[in-house]
C-alpha positions in Angstrom: -67.6 -64.2 48.1 -66.3 -66.8 45.8 -63.6 -66.0 43.3 -63.9 -67.2 39.7 -61.3 -69.6 38.3 -61.2 -67.5 35.1 -59.6 -64.5 36.9 -57.0 -65.7 39.3 -55.7 -62.9 41.5 -52.0 -63.4 40.5 -52.6 -62.8 36.7 -51.7 -59.3 35.3 -54.4 -57.9 33.0 -53.3 -55.5 30.2 -55.4 -53.1 28.3 -54.9 -52.6 24.5 -53.3 -49.2 25.1 -50.8 -50.5 27.7 -50.0 -53.4 25.4 -49.4 -51.1 22.5 -47.2 -48.9 24.6 -45.2 -51.9 25.8 -44.8 -53.2 22.3 -43.8 -49.7 21.1 -41.1 -49.4 23.9 -39.8 -52.9 23.0 -39.5 -52.0 19.3 -37.9 -48.6 19.9 -35.4 -50.1 22.3 -34.5 -53.1 20.2 -34.4 -51.3 16.8 -33.0 -47.7 16.8 -32.5 -45.9 13.6 -32.2 -48.3 10.6 -31.7 -48.0 6.9 -34.2 -49.8 4.8 -34.5 -50.1 1.0 -37.6 -50.7 -1.0 -40.2 -49.5 -3.5 -42.7 -46.7 -2.8 -46.5 -47.3 -3.1 -49.6 -45.6 -1.9 -47.8 -42.3 -1.6 -50.0 -39.6 -0.1 -49.3 -36.1 1.1 -52.4 -34.5 2.8 -52.8 -30.8 3.5 -51.0 -31.2 6.8 -47.7 -31.6 4.9 -46.9 -35.0 6.3 -46.0 -37.8 3.9 -47.5 -41.3 4.2 -46.4 -44.2 2.0 -45.8 -48.0 1.9 -42.4 -49.4 1.5 -42.4 -52.9 -0.1 -40.3 -55.5 -1.8 -41.2 -58.8 -3.5 -42.1 -60.5 -0.2 -43.4 -57.9 2.3 -44.5 -54.3 2.9 -44.5 -51.9 5.8 -46.4 -48.7 6.4 -44.3 -45.5 6.8 -44.8 -41.9 7.8 -42.6 -38.9 7.3 -43.7 -35.8 9.3 -43.1 -32.2 8.8 -40.7 -30.4 8.5 -38.5 -33.3 7.3 -40.9 -34.2 4.6 -40.3 -30.7 3.1 -36.5 -31.2 3.0 -36.7 -33.9 0.3 -34.6 -33.2 -2.8 -36.9 -35.2 -5.1 -40.6 -35.8 -5.4 -41.6 -39.2 -4.1 -43.9 -41.2 -6.4 -45.3 -44.7 -6.6 -42.7 -47.2 -8.0 -39.6 -45.2 -7.0 -36.9 -47.3 -5.5 -35.7 -45.4 -2.3 -33.4 -45.7 0.6 -34.9 -44.6 3.9 -33.5 -43.9 7.3 -36.2 -44.5 9.9 -37.2 -45.4 13.5 -39.3 -48.5 14.1 -42.6 -47.7 15.9 -46.2 -48.6 16.5 -49.3 -46.7 15.5 -51.2 -47.2 18.7 -54.8 -46.2 17.5 -54.8 -49.2 15.1 -52.1 -51.3 16.7 -50.2 -51.4 13.5 -46.4 -51.6 13.1 -44.9 -48.7 11.1 -41.7 -46.8 10.3 -41.2 -43.1 11.1 -38.9 -41.9 8.3 -36.3 -39.1 9.0 -34.4 -39.2 5.7 -35.2 -40.5 2.2 -33.2 -40.6 -1.0 -33.4 -42.5 -4.3 -31.8 -45.8 -3.7 -29.5 -45.7 -6.7 -28.1 -42.2 -5.9 -26.7 -43.2 -2.6 -24.6 -46.0 -4.0 -23.6 -43.8 -7.0 -22.6 -41.0 -4.7 -20.3 -43.3 -2.7 -18.7 -44.6 -5.8 -18.3 -41.0 -7.0 -16.5 -40.0 -3.8 -14.2 -43.1 -4.0 -13.2 -42.4 -7.6 -12.7 -38.8 -6.9 -10.4 -39.5 -4.0 -8.4 -42.1 -6.0 -7.9 -39.9 -9.1 -7.1 -36.9 -6.9 -4.4 -38.9 -5.1 -2.9 -39.8 -8.6 -2.7 -36.0 -9.4 -5.3 -35.9 -12.2 -6.8 -32.8 -10.5 -3.5 -31.0 -9.9 -3.8 -27.3 -10.9 -0.3 -27.5 -12.3 -1.6 -29.7 -15.1 -4.3 -27.1 -16.1 -3.6 -25.5 -19.5 -4.7 -22.0 -20.4 -7.4 -21.6 -23.0 -6.5 -19.8 -26.3 -7.7 -16.2 -26.3 -9.1 -16.4 -29.8 -10.0 -20.0 -30.7 -10.4 -20.6 -34.4 -11.8 -24.2 -34.3 -13.7 -25.7 -31.5 -14.9 -29.3 -31.1 -18.2 -29.8 -29.1 -18.5 -33.3 -27.8 -22.1 -33.8 -26.8 -25.4 -35.2 -28.0 -26.4 -33.9 -31.4 -30.0 -33.6 -30.4 -29.8 -32.2 -26.9 -30.6 -28.7 -25.7 -27.0 -28.2 -24.6 -25.6 -28.2 -28.2 -28.3 -25.7 -29.3 -27.4 -23.4 -26.4 -23.7 -23.6 -27.2 -24.1 -22.9 -30.9 -26.5 -20.0 -30.2 -24.1 -18.3 -27.8 -21.1 -18.8 -30.1 -22.8 -17.6 -33.2 -24.0 -14.5 -31.3 -20.7 -13.7 -29.6 -18.1 -14.9 -32.1 -19.3 -15.9 -35.6 -15.7 -16.2 -36.9 -15.1 -19.4 -34.9 -15.5 -22.8 -36.7 -17.6 -25.1 -34.4 -17.7 -28.8 -35.1 -20.3 -30.8 -33.3 -18.8 -34.2 -32.4 -21.9 -36.3 -31.6 -21.7 -39.0 -28.8 -24.3 -40.5 -26.5 -24.2 -38.7 -23.1 -26.3 -41.3 -21.1 -26.3 -45.0 -20.7 -23.7 -47.8 -20.9 -22.5 -46.9 -24.4 -21.8 -43.3 -23.5 -18.4 -43.6 -21.7 -16.6 -45.6 -24.4 -18.0 -43.3 -27.1 -16.9 -40.2 -25.2 -13.4 -41.7 -24.7 -13.1 -42.6 -28.4 -14.2 -39.1 -29.5 -11.8 -37.4 -27.1 -8.9 -39.4 -28.5 -9.8 -38.9 -32.1 -10.4 -35.1 -31.7 -7.1 -34.7 -29.8 -5.1 -36.7 -32.4 -6.6 -34.8 -35.3 -4.7 -31.6 -34.5 -7.7 -29.6 -35.9 -9.1 -28.1 -32.8 -7.8 -25.4 -30.5 -10.0 -26.4 -27.6 -12.6 -29.1 -26.9 -15.9 -28.7 -25.0 -17.4 -31.7 -23.3 -21.0 -30.9 -22.3 -24.5 -32.0 -21.7 -27.7 -30.7 -20.0 -28.9 -31.3 -16.5 -30.2 -34.5 -15.0 -30.0 -36.8 -12.0 -26.7 -38.3 -10.7 -27.5 -41.5 -12.6 -28.2 -39.5 -15.8 -24.8 -37.7 -15.5 -22.9 -40.9 -14.6 -21.2 -41.2 -18.0 -19.1 -38.2 -17.0 -18.0 -39.8 -13.8 -16.4 -42.7 -15.6 -12.7 -43.4 -14.9 -11.8 -43.9 -18.5 -13.4 -40.6 -19.5 -11.4 -38.9 -16.8 -8.2 -40.4 -18.0 -8.9 -39.5 -21.6 -9.5 -35.9 -20.7 -6.2 -35.8 -18.7 -4.3 -37.4 -21.7 -5.8 -35.0 -24.3 -3.3 -32.9 -26.2 -5.9 -30.1 -26.6 -7.3 -28.1 -23.7 -10.7 -29.5 -22.5 -13.5 -27.5 -21.0 -16.2 -29.4 -19.1 -19.8 -28.1 -18.7 -21.9 -31.0 -17.4 -25.4 -30.4 -16.0 -26.4 -27.4 -14.0 -24.4 -25.0 -11.9 -24.9 -27.2 -8.7 -23.8 -30.4 -10.5 -20.2 -31.6 -10.3 -18.7 -34.5 -12.2 -15.3 -36.1 -12.3 -14.9 -34.6 -15.7 -15.2 -31.2 -14.2 -12.3 -31.8 -11.9 -10.0 -33.3 -14.5 -10.8 -30.7 -17.3 -8.6 -27.7 -17.8 -11.6 -25.5 -17.0 -15.0 -26.2 -15.5 -18.0 -24.1 -16.7 -21.3 -24.1 -14.6 -23.5 -24.5 -17.7 -23.1 -25.1 -21.5 -24.1 -21.5 -22.2 -21.5 -20.3 -19.7 -18.9 -22.6 -21.3 -19.6 -21.0 -24.7 -19.1 -17.5 -23.2 -15.8 -18.6 -21.7 -14.5 -20.2 -25.0 -15.1 -17.3 -27.4 -14.8 -13.5 -26.9 -17.7 -11.1 -27.2 -17.6 -9.5 -30.7 -19.3 -6.3 -29.4 -16.7 -6.0 -26.6 -13.9 -6.8 -29.0 -15.3 -4.2 -31.5 -15.3 -1.6 -28.7 -11.8 -2.6 -27.8 -10.7 -2.3 -31.4 -12.3 1.1 -31.7 -10.4 2.2 -28.6 -7.2 0.9 -30.1 -7.9 2.6 -33.3 -8.5 5.9 -31.5 -5.3 5.4 -29.6 -3.4 4.5 -32.8 -4.8 7.6 -34.5 -3.8 9.8 -31.6 -0.3 8.3 -31.6 0.1 8.8 -35.3 -1.2 12.4 -35.0 1.3 13.1 -32.3 4.1 11.4 -34.2 3.2 13.4 -37.3 3.1 16.7 -35.3 6.5 15.8 -33.8 7.9 15.1 -37.2 6.5 18.4 -38.6 8.0 20.3 -35.7 11.4 18.6 -36.3 11.3 19.4 -40.0 10.4 23.1 -39.1 13.3 23.1 -36.7 15.7 21.7 -39.2 14.5 24.1 -41.9 15.0 27.0 -39.5 18.5 25.8 -38.8 19.1 25.4 -42.5 17.8 28.9 -43.1 20.1 30.2 -40.3 23.1 28.8 -42.1 22.5 30.8 -45.4 25.1 33.6 -46.0 22.4 36.2 -46.4 20.9 35.1 -43.1 24.2 35.1 -41.4 25.0 38.6 -42.7 21.6 39.8 -41.6 22.1 38.2 -38.2 25.6 39.8 -37.9 24.3 43.2 -39.0 21.6 42.9 -36.3 24.2 41.9 -33.8 26.4 44.9 -34.9 23.5 47.3 -34.6 22.7 45.9 -31.2 26.3 46.3 -30.1 26.3 49.9 -31.5 23.2 50.7 -29.5 24.7 49.1 -26.4 28.0 51.1 -27.0 26.1 54.4 -27.3 24.1 53.6 -24.3 27.2 52.7 -22.3 28.8 56.0 -23.5 25.8 58.0 -22.4 25.7 56.2 -19.1 29.5 56.8 -18.6 29.2 60.5 -19.5 26.2 60.8 -17.1 28.2 59.1 -14.3 31.3 61.3 -15.0 29.1 64.4 -14.9 27.6 63.3 -11.6 31.1 62.6 -10.2 32.3 66.0 -11.4 29.4 67.7 -9.7 30.1 65.9 -6.5 33.8 66.9 -6.7 32.9 70.5 -7.5 30.6 70.7 -4.6 33.3 69.3 -2.3 35.9 71.7 -3.8 33.6 74.6 -3.2 33.2 73.4 0.4 37.0 73.4 0.8 37.6 77.0 -0.8 39.8 79.2 1.6 37.1 81.9 1.8 34.5 79.4 2.7 37.0 77.7 5.1 38.1 81.1 6.6 34.5 82.2 7.1 33.7 78.9 8.7 36.7 79.1 11.0 35.9 82.7 11.9 32.4 81.7 12.9 33.7 78.7 14.8 36.3 81.1 16.5 33.6 83.6 17.4 31.5 80.8 18.8 34.4 79.1 20.7 36.2 82.2 22.1 33.8 82.9 24.9 33.6 79.2 25.6 37.4 79.0 25.6 37.7 81.9 28.0 35.2 80.4 30.4 36.9 77.1 30.1 40.3 78.7 30.9 38.9 80.5 33.9 37.2 77.3 35.2 40.5 75.4 34.6 42.6 78.1 36.4 40.2 78.1 39.3 40.3 74.3 39.5 44.1 74.2 39.2 44.4 76.9 41.9 42.3 74.9 44.2 44.3 71.8 43.3 47.6 73.6 43.8 46.5 74.8 47.2 45.5 71.4 48.3 48.8 69.9 47.0 50.8 72.7 48.7 49.1 72.0 52.0 49.7 68.3 51.6 53.3 68.9 50.4 54.0 71.3 53.2 52.8 68.6 55.6 55.5 66.3 54.4 58.1 68.9 53.3 61.7 68.9 54.8 61.2 72.6 55.3 58.8 71.8 58.0 61.6 69.7 59.6 64.0 72.6 59.2 61.7 74.7 61.3 62.3 72.3 64.1 66.2 73.0 64.0 67.4 70.6 61.4 69.6 71.3 58.4 70.1 69.8 55.0 73.6 69.5 53.5 74.2 69.9 49.7 77.5 69.2 47.9 78.9 71.4 45.2 76.7 69.8 42.6 73.6 70.6 44.6 73.0 67.0 45.6 71.8 66.2 49.1 74.7 64.7 51.1 73.4 61.6 52.7 76.6 59.9 54.0 79.8 61.1 55.6 81.9 58.6 53.8 84.1 59.6 50.9 83.9 63.3 51.9 87.4 64.8 51.7 88.8 67.6 53.9 88.1 71.0 52.5 85.1 69.9 50.5 82.7 72.9 50.1 79.2 72.2 51.3 76.0 74.2 51.7 73.7 73.9 54.7 70.1 74.7 54.3 68.4 76.1 57.4 64.9 77.2 58.0 65.7 80.9 57.4 68.5 80.6 54.8 71.7 78.8 53.7 75.2 78.7 55.1 78.4 77.9 53.1 80.5 75.3 54.9 83.8 73.5 54.4 84.9 70.1 55.8 87.8 70.7 58.3 88.8 67.1 59.2 87.9 63.6 58.0 84.6 62.4 59.3 84.6 60.2 62.3 82.9 56.9 61.6 80.3 55.7 64.1 81.8 52.2 64.2 85.3 53.6 65.2 83.7 55.4 68.1 82.2 52.2 69.3 85.6 50.5 69.2 
């Protein structure tokens, strides 16, 4: 089989699908996420929720798609002619072989630059101390004159005036008209702030306007406006846009209110609440006055009573009452003393009767009659006990008595005085003695001096 020259065997053949995939891979590898700025056209949002549009400038255009759910996260409504800034991936729509961008984020082109400028100014002024809480001044509790710096035809001034007239009609409110949007707004606001501060007429100034985009509110992010607020001799309240909107003026002002209506409520008191407070104070004052009057009346009554007490007739009456009271007390004391004496006499008489000789003799006779048999029995028992004791003592004494020794042939010598002679010394010749024997006594007389035992031994 012959091979055709149109299809050499070394040549690689691609299909449209493979070629599209190759181009898609090359694009995605070469161009990751990019930021691109342009004008929207052909904006379409089908029922699927995806967003399809064309991004163009003066010389070219490119198809774009933004798929759910990211298309639902947008903070604005895309429309033809809107200048936007898009973060996207470069890709290829393979069914038609068309180059396209797949968007992941989209914002109005002007807001991104403005937001960066806002952050830079905020950081610089904050570093200078314009936002320092130490510089914030308290608002007057009851402001008499207020200057409202805003557009004379805007909804904000109507809201402020409505709230103030409803809450505190006594306040004098001057609307100080200025443009709140565009190039002429910042110098006009600065000039009005300086004039109002220098006038000395106002207790507080309110700088306000209604909501809008960042670009609409940009006049309140101006550096000169911020410095004019900081230099104001009068406290400044800022209420710019809605509650979620923040401006440089909000950070520099002495107080930031989320909305113009809220600012009006912060600047003036509520007349109904103040009326209730005044009513409560009146009630408290009336109560205090009533108590004070009662105290004074009581003091006057006390002083009158003291004065009455110092009158001679009153003193005589009081002394007479005191004398009568003392007389009653004396009579009572006398009666009590007589009763006590009578009781004492009765007790002594009873004791005396108890001690009468007849009573005593009868008592003693009864006691004697009762005790005689007992005494006789006691004497008999005592005699019997003593007899037994004497017998025992006699037997014991006889056991150790010298008489028992005499029975064994011994004798006891007594001198003339009846003392037992215990030694032969100092006994003179002719000295009378008595010898006690077992059966009697013998009178003796010393015939010769006694012979000492020691002399015999010599």
